[in-house]
Structure formats: structure tokens, C-alpha cells
C-alpha positions in Angstrom: 0.0 0.0 0.0 1.4 3.4 -1.1 1.4 6.0 1.4 -0.5 9.2 0.5 2.7 11.4 0.7 4.6 9.1 -1.7 1.7 9.0 -4.1 1.5 12.8 -4.0 5.3 13.1 -4.7 5.0 10.8 -7.8 2.2 13.0 -9.2 4.3 16.1 -8.6 7.3 14.5 -10.3 5.3 13.4 -13.2 3.9 16.9 -13.7 7.4 18.3 -13.4 8.8 16.0 -16.0 5.9 16.8 -18.4 6.5 20.5 -17.8 10.2 20.2 -18.3 9.7 18.3 -21.6 7.3 20.9 -22.8 9.7 23.7 -21.8 12.6 22.1 -23.6 10.5 21.7 -26.7 9.5 25.4 -26.6 13.1 26.5 -26.0 14.3 24.2 -28.8 11.6 25.7 -31.1 12.5 29.2 -30.2 16.2 28.6 -30.7 15.6 27.0 -34.1 13.4 29.9 -35.2 16.0 32.4 -34.0 18.7 30.6 -35.9 16.7 30.6 -39.1 16.1 34.3 -38.8 19.7 35.0 -38.0 20.9 33.0 -41.1 18.5 35.0 -43.3 19.9 38.3 -42.0 23.6 37.4 -42.6 24.5 38.9 -46.0 25.7 36.4 -48.5 29.2 36.8 -49.8 29.1 37.8 -53.4 31.1 35.5 -55.5 33.2 37.5 -58.0 34.4 36.0 -61.2 37.1 37.7 -63.2 35.7 39.3 -66.3 37.1 37.8 -69.4 39.1 40.3 -71.5 37.3 41.6 -74.5 38.3 39.7 -77.6 40.7 41.5 -79.9 39.3 42.8 -83.1 40.5 41.3 -86.3 43.0 42.8 -88.7 41.3 44.4 -91.7 42.9 45.0 -95.1 42.9 48.7 -96.0 44.3 47.8 -99.4 43.8 44.4 -101.0 46.5 44.7 -103.7 44.0 44.8 -106.5 42.0 48.0 -106.3 41.9 51.4 -104.6 38.5 50.6 -103.0 38.4 52.4 -99.7 40.7 55.2 -100.8 40.3 58.6 -102.5 42.3 61.7 -103.2 42.3 64.2 -100.4 39.3 66.5 -100.6 37.9 64.6 -103.6 35.3 61.9 -104.2 37.6 60.2 -106.7 40.9 58.4 -106.5 43.9 60.3 -107.7 45.0 59.2 -111.2 48.6 59.7 -110.3 48.7 56.5 -108.2 48.8 53.0 -109.8 48.7 49.4 -108.6 51.8 47.4 -109.4 52.8 43.9 -108.1 50.2 44.2 -105.3 51.4 47.6 -104.1 49.9 51.1 -104.5 52.6 53.1 -106.2 53.1 56.8 -106.8 55.7 56.7 -109.7 58.7 59.0 -109.3 57.9 62.4 -110.8 54.2 61.8 -111.5 53.0 63.2 -108.2 55.2 66.3 -108.1 53.8 67.1 -104.7 50.7 68.7 -106.3 47.9 67.5 -104.1 47.9 63.8 -104.9 47.8 62.9 -101.2 45.3 60.0 -100.6 43.2 59.1 -97.6 40.9 56.3 -96.4 37.2 56.6 -96.8 36.7 55.5 -93.2 37.8 57.3 -90.0 39.5 55.7 -87.1 40.3 56.5 -83.4 42.2 53.9 -81.5 44.0 51.5 -83.8 47.1 49.6 -84.8 48.3 50.1 -88.4 50.7 47.8 -90.1 52.1 48.4 -93.6 55.3 48.2 -95.8 56.7 51.1 -97.6 59.5 51.6 -100.2 61.0 54.9 -101.3 63.1 55.9 -104.3 66.6 57.3 -103.8 66.5 60.7 -102.1 62.7 60.3 -101.7 60.3 61.7 -99.1 56.7 60.7 -98.1 54.7 60.2 -95.0 51.8 58.4 -93.2 49.1 60.5 -91.5 46.4 59.8 -89.0 43.6 62.0 -87.6 43.1 63.6 -91.0 40.0 65.8 -91.6 38.8 66.9 -95.0 36.9 70.1 -95.8 37.1 73.5 -97.6 39.4 74.9 -94.9 42.1 72.3 -95.4 44.4 72.0 -98.4 46.6 69.2 -97.2 46.3 66.2 -94.8 49.1 67.5 -92.6 47.1 70.6 -91.6 45.2 68.3 -89.2 47.0 64.9 -89.2 50.3 64.2 -87.5 52.8 62.4 -89.7 55.1 59.4 -89.3 58.0 60.1 -91.7 58.9 58.0 -94.7 62.3 58.9 -96.0 65.5 57.8 -97.7 67.8 58.3 -94.6 71.0 57.9 -96.6 70.4 60.7 -99.1 67.5 63.0 -98.3 68.8 66.3 -96.8 66.1 66.1 -94.1 67.9 63.1 -92.6 70.9 65.2 -91.7 69.0 67.9 -89.8 69.6 67.7 -86.0 67.8 66.7 -84.0 66.6 63.8 -86.2 63.0 64.9 -86.2 62.7 64.2 -89.9 64.2 60.8 -90.3 62.2 57.7 -91.2 59.9 56.6 -88.5 60.0 60.0 -86.7 56.8 61.7 -85.4 57.6 64.4 -88.0 59.2 67.5 -86.5 58.3 66.4 -83.0 59.9 63.1 -81.8 63.1 61.7 -83.3 63.8 57.9 -83.6 65.9 56.3 -80.9 68.0 54.7 -83.7 68.2 54.5 -87.4 66.9 51.1 -88.5 65.7 52.2 -92.0 66.6 50.0 -94.9 68.2 51.5 -98.0 66.1 53.1 -100.7 64.5 50.6 -103.0 64.0 48.1 -100.2 60.8 47.4 -98.3 60.5 48.7 -94.7 57.8 47.4 -92.3 56.2 50.0 -90.0 53.8 49.3 -87.1 52.0 52.3 -85.7 50.0 52.1 -82.5 47.6 55.0 -81.7 45.5 54.7 -78.5 43.8 57.8 -77.2 42.1 55.8 -74.5 45.4 55.0 -72.8 47.1 58.1 -74.1 49.9 56.1 -75.6 51.4 55.9 -79.1 54.4 54.2 -80.6 56.2 53.4 -83.8 58.1 50.3 -84.7 60.2 50.2 -87.8 61.4 46.9 -89.0 60.3 45.3 -85.7 62.3 47.8 -83.6 60.4 50.3 -81.4 62.0 53.6 -82.2 59.4 56.2 -81.1 57.0 56.6 -78.1 54.8 59.6 -77.3 51.6 60.6 -75.6 48.6 61.9 -77.5 47.2 64.4 -75.1 48.3 66.4 -72.0 51.2 68.7 -71.1 53.9 66.5 -72.7 52.1 66.5 -76.0 51.4 70.2 -75.8 55.1 70.8 -75.3 55.9 68.7 -78.4 53.5 70.8 -80.5 54.8 74.2 -79.1 58.3 73.3 -80.0 57.5 72.2 -83.5 56.5 74.0 -86.8 52.9 73.2 -85.9 52.6 75.5 -82.9 50.4 78.1 -84.6 48.4 75.6 -86.7 45.0 75.8 -85.0 43.6 72.5 -86.1 46.8 70.4 -86.0 46.2 67.1 -84.2 42.9 68.3 -82.8 40.9 65.4 -84.0 41.0 62.0 -82.2 38.9 60.5 -84.9 40.1 60.9 -88.5 41.3 59.3 -91.7 44.6 57.6 -92.5 46.6 59.4 -95.2 49.5 58.7 -97.5 51.6 61.7 -98.8 52.5 62.8 -102.3 55.8 64.7 -101.7 56.8 64.6 -105.3 58.9 61.5 -105.0 58.3 57.9 -106.0 56.9 55.8 -103.2 55.2 52.4 -102.8 52.9 51.0 -100.1 51.6 47.4 -99.6 50.2 45.0 -97.1 48.2 47.9 -95.4 46.2 46.5 -92.5 44.5 48.0 -89.5 43.1 46.7 -86.3 40.8 48.9 -84.2 41.4 48.8 -80.4 
């Protein structure tokens, strides 16, 4: 026979255990809910993936060796009759140009680009490659607006012996002289690679695979180059980031071939 006190204690213990179990369940539930809320509030770390570099644009022929498509005489709708095509090259025969306005330019305009071509000059000859050229009634020649990379017979032309060597082959004409003379003799092909990048404010010239000229395109250093050149009072010289590529008629025989461009 169970004493009344013992029976009462068992009832109390049973109630206590039930209460404790229910309390633990409630605490466990509250803890679980709190954990879920906390997890939702923790900001997720963003996973960053390196952006793939933009694919380089393809090289495009500016001259296919068969026709003058894509070119015209400066300030004209037609191609100059002084130029001919011979053995896959565009040729200004010696004496036919006479420096009388037979400069030619591309139909298209370019801003940031790499230009690759080969040139060959006659003995004592002079020509040039322009960029940033604008046409219009106010301009008589490409070099009024377009800076020039010099094409020259370094062995014979008088400009080659003027110091500093701002007029030698590969120079940024009248502004930056080549670091060395790597020009091949007259009658031989020279390869020139010109990089013009206004976005990075960097430009360079390689002649026969040797970098010989580097310069900025804007800013105080560029301004100093212009001020110390023959172009200091030319109001529109080098003012246009976007313009045409030009080849100069300086009155001497010159040939150009494998003319390609890649926009940057």
C-alpha cells in the first residue's frame, strides 16, 4: 500500500517531467526559429568572377593589292589618277605626283588602332603616313590636321641630316626623333607598325620590328611637343582624335603594300 505522501510526490514528479519536456521543446523551437532568422539576416558573400578580356578585333585590309577601294584623293570623291597598282602595291611613280595635291586618304575614319604596312621609297625620296586627318574646304593638305610618321631615304635626303633627327624615317615628324636608325636603303621594303591609342594616351612606332618612337597623344607633354614644332600656330593640327589615314604625295616615287588596320 502506497502512502499518501509518496503518491503525491509521484504525481508532482510526473507533472514536473511533463512541464520540463514541454519547456525544452519550446526552448528548442524558439532557438531554431532564432537561428533561421539570423541566417537569413547574414549577408551572403558575393562570388566574384574575373571578367574575361574583350576579344581583340580582327585585322582588316585597307588595301587588297587589286583595287583602290576604300581610298580617295584628299578632298575629292575620286581616287587620284597619279597612283597606280603594281605587283600588289599602291605606287606613286617618281615624278608623277610632283607634290601637287595627290595625297590620298581612307574613306573611313579611325580613333584607336594599330596600323601595319610596308613602304619603299626611291633614292632621295620623301613621303609620310598621317592619322587623324580631316577633310573640308578649310584644309588644303592632310598635314594641316593629321600628325605624320615620316617616310624617307635616310641615306640621301637632306632632311635626314638635320639635327635633332625629327625628320628621319619613323619619326613623329618635327616632334619626336627615332631612338635609332633602322631604316633599310632606298628601293627596299620597310615594315612600319604604328599604334595610336587615345584611351590609354599612348602611341608608338616600330620600324622593321624595332620600337623607335613613343609619345603621348594628349596632355602637357604632348602640348610641349607641339609648341616646340613647326605646328605650334596651326590651330587644327592634331585636334581630332577620330580621322582618316593618309599617304603623302611629296613629289617622290613611293610604294605601299600590305596595309592592314586593327581597331582597339
